[in-house]
N, C-alpha and C positions, 0 to 999 in steps of 0.2 A: 423179559420173556424170551426164551430161546426158540428160534425159528426151526421148522422141520428141515432136516438135512444139514444143520449147522452144529458146531460144537462150541463150548464155552471159550475155547482158545481163540476163536475168531474175534471175540470181544477185545481180547488183548491186542490183536493185530490192529484193530481200529484205534485203540489207545496209542499204540506206537506210531502209526501213520499220522495221527492227528498231531502228535508232538513234533514229528519231522516237518509236517506242513507249517506248524507254528514257528519252528526254528527258521525255516526258509523265509517265511513272511517277515519275521523280525529282522533277519539279515538283509533281505533285499529292499525292504521299505525304509530302512534307516536313512534319515536325511530327506525323505519325501513327505508330502502333505497328506498321504493316504493313511487314515487311522488304522491301527493294527486290528482292532476288533471288527471294523467294517470289512477288511480283507478276509479275516477268518470266516465271517458270515457268508461272504461270496463263495469262498472255498467249500463251505459246508453245503450251500445250495447246489454247487456244481457236483459234489460227490453224491448228494441225494438225487439230483437229476440223472446222473449216469446210472445209479442203481435202480431207481424207480421208473425212469423214463425210457430205458432201453431193454431189449429182449434178453440180452446175455447178462446184463448186470456187471458186477465187479467181483464175482467169484467169492473167495474166502473173505476178502475185505467187505464185499457187499453183505455177506452173512453177518459179519461183525457190526456193520452199520444198522442192519435190521434189529439186532439184539439191543443196541444202544437206543435206537429210535423208539423201541417199545417199552422203554423204562417208565416206571410209574412216575407221574409228575411230582407227587409228594416226595418220592425218593430222590428225584432230580434236585429238588430244593434242599433236601436234608443233606445230600452229599456235597453240593457245591457252595451253598449260601453261607454256612457257618464260617468256613475258611475265608471266603471273599469279604464278608461283612466284618469279621474281626480284624483282618489285615487293613481294611480301609479305615475303620474307626480307630484302631490302635496307632496308625501312622499320622492321624490328625493331631494338631497342636491344641492342647487344652485351652490355652489362652484365646486362641482364635475361635474355638467352639463357644466359650463363654461370651465373647463379644458378639458373635453372630447367632447366638442361640435364638433370640427373638425373631430374627429374620427367617431362620430355618423352620421354626415352629409355625410362623405365619404361612409359609409356602407348603408345609407338610400337613397342616390340619385344615384351616379354612381353605387353603389352596386346593387340596384334594376334594373337599366337599363341593366347592364351586366347579371344579373340573368334572367331577362325577355328574353333577346336575346338568351342566352344559352338554356334555357328550351324550348322556343318556337321553336328554330331550331331543337332541339333533338326530340320534339314531332312531328314536321312536317316530319322529315326525317325517323323516325323509327317506329312510331305507325301507325297501318294499318287502321286508321279511315277516311282518305281522307279529313282532315280538310285543309282549305286554310291557307295562311300565317297570315291573320288577326285573324282568330279563334285560330290558334296555339299560336300567341303572346298574345292573350287575356288570354288563359290558362296559359301561362308562367308568365304573370303579376299577375294573380290571385295566383299562387303558390309562388310568390316571397315575399308575405306578411308573415314575421315571426311574429306570433301573440303575442302581448304584454301580453294578458291575460295568455297564457300558459307559456311564458318565465318568467314573473314576479313571478307567483306562484311557478315555479320551483326554481328560484334563492332564494326566501324567505325560501323555505323548506331546501335547501342545505346549506345556509349560505355562499355563495361565497364572495370573497373579494369585498370591497366597490368599488374599481376602476373597476374591471371586471364587477361587477353587474351594475354599472352605464352605462358603454359602451353598454352592451347587452340590458339592459332595455331601455335606451334612443334610441338605434338603432331600437329596436322592435317597439317603439312608433312611431318614425319618418318613419321607414320602412313601417309600416302599412298604414300610411297616404299617403306616396308616391306610394305604390303599388295600393291603391284604385284609386289614380289619374291616374296612368298608365292603370289600368283596365277600367276606364271610357273612356279614350281616345280610346283604341282598341275596346271597346264595341260600341262606335259610329261608328267606321270604319266598324265593322261587320254589323251594321245596314244600311250601304250604304253611310255614309258621307265620304267625301274626305278631306284630310288635306295636305297642303304643309308644308315645314319646318317652315315657318314663323307662320302659324296658329297653328302648334303644339306647338311651343315655347310660343306663346301668351296664348294658352289654359292652358298649364302647369303652366305658371307664374300666371295667374289670379286665378286658382284654389288653388295653393299653397300659394302664398303671400297674396291673399285675405283672406284665412283662418287664417293665422298668424295675419293679421291686425285685423280681427274680434275677435280673441281670446284676443288680447291685449286690444281692446276696451271694451269687457265685463269684463276683469280683472280690468282695471282702474275704470270703473263705479262701479263695485261691491265693490272694495276696498275702494273707496270714500264713498260709502254707509256704509261700515263697520265702518268707522271712526266716524259716527254719532250714532252708536249703543253703548250703555253703559251697561255693565254687564248683557247682555241678551243672554245667550249661545244658546237658542233655535232659536232665530232670526238669529244669526250669522251662525249657521250650516245650517239652512234652506236656507239661501241666497246662500251658496256655492252649495248646491244641485240644487237649481233653476237655478243658473247661468250656471252650466254645461249642463243641459238639454236644456235650451233655446238657449244657444250658439250652441249646436249640431243641433237643429232644424233649427235655422236661417241660419246656414252654408249650411246644406244639401238641404233644401227645398226652402228657401227664396232667397238665393244668389247663390246657386248651386256651392259652393266651398267645400273643404274638411272639414267635420265635425270632423273627427279624429284630424286633425292638429289644428283646432280651440280649441277643448277641451284640447288637449295637451298643447297648448300655454297658455290657461287660467290656467291650473293647475301649470305650471312652473312659471307663473307670481305670483300666490298666494304663491308658495314656496319661491320666491325671495323677495316679498315685503309685504306679509300679515301674515306671521307666527307670527310675533311679535304682531299682533292685538289680538291674542287669548292668554289670560293670565291664569296661574294657572290651575284650574280644567277645564276651558273652552277649553284650548288647548288639554288636555288629553281626554276630552269628544269628541272633534272634531275628533281626531285620532281614538278613539274607534268606533265612529259612522261610519267613512269611512271604517275602517277595517271590520266592520260587514256588511256594504253594499257590499263591494267587495267580502267578503266571500260568502254571499248569491248569488250574481250574478255569481261568479265563479262556485258554486255548481250547480246552475240551468243550466248555459250555457253549461257546459261540459257533464252533464247527458243528456241534450236535444240534444247536438251534437251527442252523442252516439246513441240516439234513431233515429235521422235523418240518420245516417250512416247505421244503421240496416234497416231502411225503404228503403233507396236507393238500398241496396244490395238485399233484399228479395222481394221487390215489382216490380222490373224492370228486372227480369231475362230474359224476352222475348227479350229485346234489346241486351242482351249479346250474344244471340245465333247466330247472324249474323257473328260475327267475332271470335267466340269461346270464351272460358273462359278467362276473362280479368285479372285473378289473376297474371299471369306471367308478363303482361304488367305493372300491378301495382307495382310489385317488381322492374321491370326495371326502372319505373319512380322514385321510391324511391332512386335508385342508382343515377339516373340523378340529383335528388334534392341535394343529398350529394355532388356529384362532382361539381355541379354549385356553391354551397356554398363554397366549398374549393377553387375553382378557383377565386371567388370574393375576398376572404381573401388573397390569394396568390398575385393577381394582385395589390391589395391595400396595401399590407403589408409594403412596404417601406415608404408609407405615414403614415400608422398607427403607425409605430415605431417613426416617427418624431414628430408627434403632441401630445399635451396633456401630459399625464404621460408616453407615449411610450407604447410599447407592445413587449413582448418576444415571443419565439416560443411556449412555453407551453400555454400561454394565447391565442395565435392564434388558437391552436388546440381546446381549449375549445370553442372559438368563433365559429369555424366551426361546432362543434357538438351541439351547442345550438340553431341552426336554426329551432326551432319547428314551426309547422303550427297548427293553431287553429281555433276558431269559426269564425274569420273574413273571412278567405279563404273559409270556408264552407258556410257562409252566401252569399258570392259573387257567389259561384257556384250555390246556390239555386236561386239567382236572374236570372242567365242564364237559369236555368231549367224552371222557371216560364215564362220567356220571350220566350223560345223555343216552348211553347205550343200555343203562339199567334202570333209570328212574322214569318210568312212564306214568301218567301223561305229562308230568311237570316239565320235562326237557325232552324234546324230540332229537333224534340223531342228527338231523340237518342243522339244528341250532349249534350243537357242539362242533360240527364241521365248519360252519361259518365263523364261529368264535376263533378256531385255530387258524383258518385262512386269513381272516381280517387282522388278527393280532400278529401273526407272523409277517404279513405284508407291511403293517405299520412298523414293526421292528426293523424289517429290511429297509424300508424307505427312510426312517429316521437315522439309522446308522449310516446308510450310504449317502443320503443327501445332506442331512444336518451334520453328521460326523465329518464328512469329507470337506465341508465348506466352513467349518467353525474356525479353522486357522486363518482362512482367507478373511473371514469376518473380523477376527481379532486384529489383523493387520490393517484392514480397511478402516476400522474405528480407532486405530492408533493405540490399542491396548497392549500390543506385544512389543512395542519399541522400547529401547533403552533410553533413559533420560540423558540429557546433555551432561549432567554430573557424572553418571556412571560411565559414559563414553570417555570423559576426561580421565577418570580413574583407570579405566582399562588401558588407555594410551600411555598413561604415566607408568603403569605396571609393566607394560611391554619394554619400556626403557630400563626398568629395573631388571627384567629378565635378560635383556641384552648385556647389562653389566655383569650379571651372574655368569652368563655364557663366556664372556671374556675371562673372568676369573677362573672358571673351570678349565678353559683352554690353556691358560697360563700354568695351571697346576699339572695338566695331563699331556701337554704337547711333546715333552721329551721323556720317552720311556726307555729304561735301561736295556730292555731286551728287544723292543720293536723299533726304536728310533723315533724320528720326528713325525709330525702330523701335518697334513695339508689343510690349513685353516680355510682356504677358499672353498674347498669341497665340503668341509663341515658346515660352513655358513649356508651353502646352497641347499643343504638338507633341512636347515632350520628356517622354514618358510614363514613361521609365525612371527618372526622378528624382521621381516623384510619391509621395505618401503617406509622406514622410520625417518622422520625429519632430523636435520642436524641439530636443531635446538630442542632441548628437553623441556617442554612446558609443564609447569606445575598445575595440577588440576584445580587449585584454588586461585590461580591467576585469572581475574575477571576484569573486563573493561570497567573504566571509571563510571560510577553512577549506575552500575547494573545491580541494583539491590536484590532483584529476584534471584539472579544466579548466586549471589552471595548467600542469600537465605537458604537456597536449596543445597549449596555446598555445606552449610552449617548443619542442616538436618541430616544430610548423608554422613557427615563425620561423626555426629552423635550416635547414629545407628551403628556405624562401624566400631566405635569404641564399646558400645554395649554388646555387640557381637563378640568382641574380644573378652569382655567380662564374662559372658556366658560360657565361652570356651574354657576360660580359666576355672570356672566353677566345676565343669565336667572333669577337668584335670585334677582338681583337688579331691573330687569324689574318688577318682581312680587311685589317688595316693593315700586314701584313708584319712584325710585331714578334716573332712566334714561328713556328716551322716546323711542317710537317704532323705530323711524328713527335712533336714536343713537345705539340702540341694533343691528339693521341690519348692521351698519358700523362696530361695534365691533366684531360681529360674523364673518364677512368677513375677518377681520384682522387675527383672529385666524386660520381660514381655510387656508389662504394663508401662514401663518407662519408654519403651519404643513407641507406644501409642501416643505419647504426650510430647515427643521431641519437637513437634511443630509449634507447641503452645508455651513451653517452658524449658528451662535448662534441665540437665540430667536430674532425674527425680527418682531413681531406683531406691535411694536411701529413704525417701518419704514412704515408700511402700513397706520397707523393712522396719521402719520405726515402731510400728505396732507390734512386731514380733520381739522387739528388744525391750520396750517399755512394758511395765506391768499393766495388764488390761483390767477391765472391770471385774472379771471373774475372780481375781485375787482379792478384791475388796469383799466379794461375796464369801470367799473362804474365811476371811478374817471374822466376818459376822456370824459364820456358821458355828456349829458345835463340834466340828471335826477336831480330833486330837492335834495338838500343836506339832507333834512330830510329823504327822501327815501333811500339815500345812507347810512345814519347813521343807519336806521332800518335794512338794510341788514347786515351791519357791526355787530350790536348787535346780530342779529340772528346767525351770524358766530361765534361770541365770545361765545355765549351760547352753541353752538354745541361743540366748543373746550373745554369749561369748563366741560360739561357733559362727554365728551370723556376722558379727562385727569383724572378727579376724579374717574370715573368708572375703568379706566385702573389701577390706583394706588391701589384702593381697591381690585379689582379682583386679581391682582398679589400678593398683601399682603396675601389675603386669600389662594390662591393657594400655595404660598411658605410655609405657616404654615401647610397646609394639607399634602404637600409633605414631609415635615420634620417629621411630626407625623407618616406618613406611612412608610417611608424608614429609618428614623433615620439618624445617622451620616454616611456619606460615601463621598468619593471624588467626585463621579459623582453627587450626590445630591447637594453637595456644589457648584460645577461648574454651575449647572443649576440655583440654587438659586441666585448665584452671577450674572449670565446673566440677570435674572429677575430684580434684584435690579438696575443694571446699566441701563437697559432699561427705568426705571422710572424716571431717573434724568431729562430728558428733559421735561417730563410731569410736574414734580414739578416746573421746571423753568417757564413753561408757566403759571401755576397758580400764581406763585409769580409775574410775570410781569403783569398779569391781575389784581391782587390785587393793584398794584401800579397805573395802568392806569385806570381801570374800576372796582372799588370795588362794584359799584352798581350791576354788573352782578353776582358776587358771592353772594351778599346779596339776590337778587331775587331768584336765584336758591336754595339757602339754605332755604329760606322761603317756597318755593314750596315743597321741600323734607320733611321738618319737618311737614308741614301741612298735607301732604299725610300720613306720618307715624303716626301722632296722630289720624287721622280719621280711619286709618286701624286698629290701636290697639283698638280703641273704638268699631269697628265692631267685632273684635275678642272677646272682653270682653262680648259683648252682646251674641254672639254665645255660649261662655262658660257658661253664666248664663242659657241659654236655655238648654244646655246639662245636666247641673246639676239639672234641674227641678225648679230652682228658678224663672224663667220667663216662662209664658205660651206663646203659639205660637202666639196668636194675639198681645200680648204685644211686643214680639220680632219683629214681622213684622212692628209694628208701629214705633219702635225705629230704626230698620234697614232701613226703607224707608226714615226717616229723614237723616240718615247718607249717604245713597246713593245719596240723593239730594245734600248734601254738596260735596260729591266726584265728582258728575257730574258738579257742579258749578266750582270746582277746575280745572277739565279737560277743560271745555269750556272757562273759564275766569281766567287763572292762574295769580299770581302776576307778573306784568311786570317790566322791568328794567326802572327806572325813571332817565332820563338823565337831568342834569342841562341845563338851557337855555343858548344859545350862549352868550347873553349879560352878564350873570352871570359869565360864564367861562372867558370871556375876561376881565371883570372888576376885577376878582380875580387874574389875572396875574400881577406880580409886575411891569412890564413896563407900562402897561395900567393904573393900579391902581394909580401909582404915578404921572401920567400926570394931568395937569389942566383939569377940567371938560369941559372947552370950546373947547379944541382941541381933546377930546376923540371921539366926534361924527363922524367927517370925518374918523378917523382911524377905528372905529368900523364898519362903513358902507363899508369899503374897505377890511376888513379882510375876507379871504376865509377859511372856516372851512374844514378840511380834516383829515382823519384817515389813518395812514400808518401801514402796517403790519410789522412783524419782518423781519429785513434784507434788508429793502428798503433804497435807497440812497436819502437823502434830497438834498444834493449838493456835488459836487466833487471839489477837490483841483485844483486850476488853472483855473476854469471856471469863466465866467463873472458873477458878482453878479446881480441877478434879483429881490431880495427882502429879507425879513427877515422871520424867523420862530419863532413863539411864542409857546413853548411847554406847553400845558395845563395839559397833563397827559402822563405818560410813561417815558422811558429813551432812550437816544441815546448815541452813542460812537463816538469819533473822531479818525481818523487814518490818518497818514501821513508818507511816507517813510523818510522824512527829519526830522520829529519831534518825531516819535513814540518811538524811543530808549530812550527818556527822561522820559517816564512815569514810575512810581514806583508801582502803584496799578492797577486800572482799569481806562481806559480813558473814564469815564462815565460822562454824563451831564444829570441831572434829570429834572423833571417837574419844571416849573418856569423859565427855561432858555430862553434866547433870542439869537437865532442863526443867524449868518450872518449880525449882526448889524454893526460891524466894517467895513466890506467890503462894505455894503450899504452906510455908511457915507463917506468913502474915495474913493469908486469906484475901489478899488484894487481887484484882483482876490481872490477867497476864499482860505484861507490859509491851509485848511485841508478838508478831506472827513468827512461828517457827515452821519452816518448810524444808522438806528433805531435798538435798542437792545431789544425792546419789541413792543407791539402794542402801537402806539403813537397817541394821540389826539392833534392836533396842528392847528395853524392858520397861513396863509401865507399873508403877506402884501407886495405889490410891492415896488420896490426901489424908484420909482417916488413919491409915497405917503409918504415914509419915509423922502425923501428930502424936500417935502413940509412941513411936520411936523417940521423938523429941522429948517427951515427958519421962522417958525411962531413965535418963542419966543426964545430969547437967553438963558433963564433958561432951556428951554426944550433941547436945544442943549447940554448944559453942562451935564444935566442928562443922555442924550443918550450916550455921550462919556463915562461917568462912567459905564453905563450899558454894553457897548461894552467891557469894560475892564475885566468883569467877565470871559468871555470865553477866552480872550487873556491870562490872568493870569493863568488860569487852564491848558492851553495848553503849555505855555512856562515855567512855574514853577510848575510842577506837584508835586514835593516833598513837597512844601509848601502848595499848595491850593487844591490838589486832594482829600484830606480827609475831606475838609470843605464842608458843605452843602451850597447850593446856597444862602439861606437867611443869613447864617453867613458871607459869603463874602460881601453881600450887607451891612451888619452892618459895616464891616471893611472899605468899601469904603465910607460909609456915615459918620462915626465918626472919622476915622483915616487917611483920605486921602484928598488931595487937587489937583484940576486941575489947572495947570498953563499954561499960554501962554507966550512964550519967543520970543524976537525979535533977529534979526541978530546981532551977536557979543557978546551976553550975554553968561555967563558961568553958568552951572548947577552943583552945588556941593551937594552931598548926604551925610547925616549923617550915623553913624554906623548901625542903625536899620531901615534904609530907603531903599525902592526899588522904582525905577522909571520905567514907561512904556511909551515909545515914541509912540504917536499916529499919529502925523503929523509932517512934516518938516524934516530937516536934521541936524545931529550933526557930530562933529569930535572929536576924541580923541587926546591926545598930540602927538601921533605918526602919526597924520594926517589920521587916518583910518576913512572913511566915514560910518556913521551909518544911515540906512534907516528904516522907520517904517514898520511894528511894531517891536519893539525891547525892550529888558529888560535892564535896566541900574542899575548897582550895584556899590557900593563904592569900592575903591581899597583894603580896609582893611577887606573885607567880607570873611568869612569862606565858600568857595565854596561847601564844603561837605554838608553843611546844605541845599543847593539847589539841591543836587544830581548832582553836577558838579565837574569836576576835572580840575586842572590848565593845565595839558597836553592836555586836550581836548578842551580848550577854543578857540584855534586857528582855530578849524574846525567847530565852531558853529557861524552861521551868524545872530543870533537873540539875543544873550546875551553877554553883554560887562561889563568889570570892568575898572574903571579909577578914579583917584582922582577928576577929573572934566571933563565936556563935554562942548565943544564950539558950540554955535548955528550957523549954516551956513545959514539957512533960517527959516522963521517964523515957530515955532514949538509948538506943544501942547503935554504936558506930564502930567501924573498923578503920584503923589508921595504919598506913604503911608508907615506908620510905623508898623513894626511887630517885634516879637521876645521878647519883654519885658513881664515878668510874669504878671505885673499889667494890661497890655493891654489885654493879653489873658483872664484874669479873667473878665475884663469889657466886652470883646466881648462875652463871654459865657453868661453873665447876659443879655446883650442886645439881644442876639440871642434867649434866652429862652423867653424873653418878646415879641419879634417880632413874634415868632412862635405861640403865643396865639392870635395874631391880626387876625381878620377875613379878613382883606383886603389883607393879604399877601399870600393867596392861600393855597394849601395843605401843611400839615406838612412835615418835612424832612423825606426822605425815610430811612435814616440810624438810626433814633432814636430807642432806645431799646424798648420803650413801643410799638411802632407800629410794629416793627419786631416781638415782642412777640404776638401781636394781629394777625399778619398775619399767624404765624404758628398755632395759635389757630383756626383761620377761616378755613385754609386748612385742619386741622385735623377734624374739624366738617364736612367739605364737603366730605372727603374721608372715613369717618367713621360715617355717620349720623345715620346709623342703630344702632350702639352701643350706641350712644348718646340717641336715642329715647327709646331704650329698657332699 
């Protein structure tokens, strides 16, 4: 409202003078224990006293003060709160919020209710103003708001611990919103509306949950909009500012829900999901912008609050005369406020200790003392005063006057008394001290700084133009390095048997390495090596690992494992009726996320290990932490290796994106350097930079995609399908069901009924069996190109072992009925299928011979050095010295009348069992491997005999295998070849160190 004789320009004068006073306070109070906000409030009271308490006032400045003091309280909140609330909630760490959420909710919801009840009851029973219960509880709810503006500003000035700051700051944000909701409820009651228990619950739920939902909606919409903005910091920052104010207006006026809770939710959503949207200078500019906005708003609102307090005290003395001087009641109310705050913390303390990071007694004391009241409570009291001038007989004018006086007084007392003594309280309780470990690191770092200073002096002391430098004078100016001892003590050097110090050093070193990992993640985001969503996941893993450093070794990979492995949702996709192409798309997306995650994890830990070693040098603790980091990366390396085997296209596409981004970024930096050196003019640089930005935007919008082969190509490249006559392939291809299995999934179990066969197109699986696993000598691995379950499908026997995926596996399933139809279609097909089934049987039963052979090498062996024979009842089977037989069908007997059932391995009696990994003493306990001079056929039998062991045969096999591996019809090359293993390590090296490659 404009005062008579004043002009709107006077309001601008007050704005400018307030900023100058704020700048002076910030400059003069730096390094002192006086809180900035408390000093501003005192300045505001002083300005108000000079204007309202003197005859002449402050002239033009006084006119501006009166214009600002007459501001509508709702407008006061709408102008200042959105910016302050968003800046505070956006600057909080999401992980800290999640851990402390239960504690913040306890203080903000039941805490506000308890405080409202205690203060309202105390005011009703002890203050002589004759207020009814509704008015008393209205005042109690108003005073229950611990203002986030005051609390956040205080905590930033004092540098409180992150955990305690998060609890107090988050509680003040939520508390403020809850208190406003409680205030609105009792304000309606004061105006004559009645509420029963159900309507109260409904009102509170709608106002609170509706605000949270609105904040989430604005957050999602604005973040989606942010994703379409490319390298335009002005638009990005303006969008955050617009979203906060529009969300507050929509909540307060359009939907009549809590604007405070809506903006708080919006800010926390941005903190959790949008920080990675702002890269490089954009992120710094965003934080600087909101810091400036918050600083200006803080300065204005606290000076203005002081002016309003002075106005309330000096202009309304006539109302105080009825009940005497209210100063004593103000002091009594201050005591009530502190007691109610203490009782709230005491009542909730058992739960506060249980949830989140817990809370000790010292932190609880600080929590009690940090219940500052600020501009929010004052604005609400002004709303009551404005309403009391027009709403008779519900609110009398003196009620509004007392509300403003008492609230302003409590605000002044809490800011000046509590605010100015909080730092002293922190030091008294020992919460602001550096630990012995941190002091040791600081001292050690100063020695490092001294070494760098000597190196710099050595490089700069002789200048060609200016001559030599006086080192004594230089050292006199570097006071931060004075008083150092002669001996440089390592921070990890501890006295013997000092286990506590050793443990604290270990925890501190783990945290430092994780901080380095987190910094490396931000660097990779800047370089375009990881996506925004991946960055969010990686940051969360580090935050959670920091919480657990005291109880276990580095465990950030444990958090990431769930994002690398296939989760339960993929199993749901497989069971759903979604198109296989869509399922494959989701699978590739999941694999890309896993690839980004693993590569970033390995690179970040490698960088952090190097930096930690350079900083701390050689020490037992540094070695322990570095070893923990190295061990944590083994599983990530294994995932990349498996992915190279199963889906090399994913690695290729990701590497292409990273290299493209790196090249474009370096070109942009090159142009900037040319501009700085003056070799390019501004318009020339803009022209070139626009072209590069267009390419970068194209890369972001349409990056290189993973190109998967067609299903028909994959099936035809499988050895089983590729060897079949073309006439019988069609029905088989049409009945093959494509599927992708994650690591550790069971394809089939030992002893279960055969339902079909599995054609492994990419990836590796392993077999396990309690009965057979003791026989394997290396790894029970079956790679791509294998046909699993074929023997069981041909014979109808139960599966002879478990088959479990050892990596991501791309495979095809064909039902047993279709396999049987294929078998009966052509006798030559049946013979080929019997031989194909022998591949798995031989590797399982005779691992010492076949486990090291690639699948294509075994196929060569069966094709060139084996024969399938059908024997009738009564025939004898005799094996030569270098022959092995595998019984597939029928029954045999040995000379001692021992019945042999399929599948079984047949060996000649003169065989050296050690070559097969067998011992004579153990043969009696093995029911699948037999030695005899001859075997008598008891029922029609089918067996495959093949020759092994001769040097000329092995040479022929290697030659044939090498030729076969060049054939395009035989599928992927063997996974164990040295050339491809070398290529794999080369590819992984590129992926986890692409920056070094590009630079």
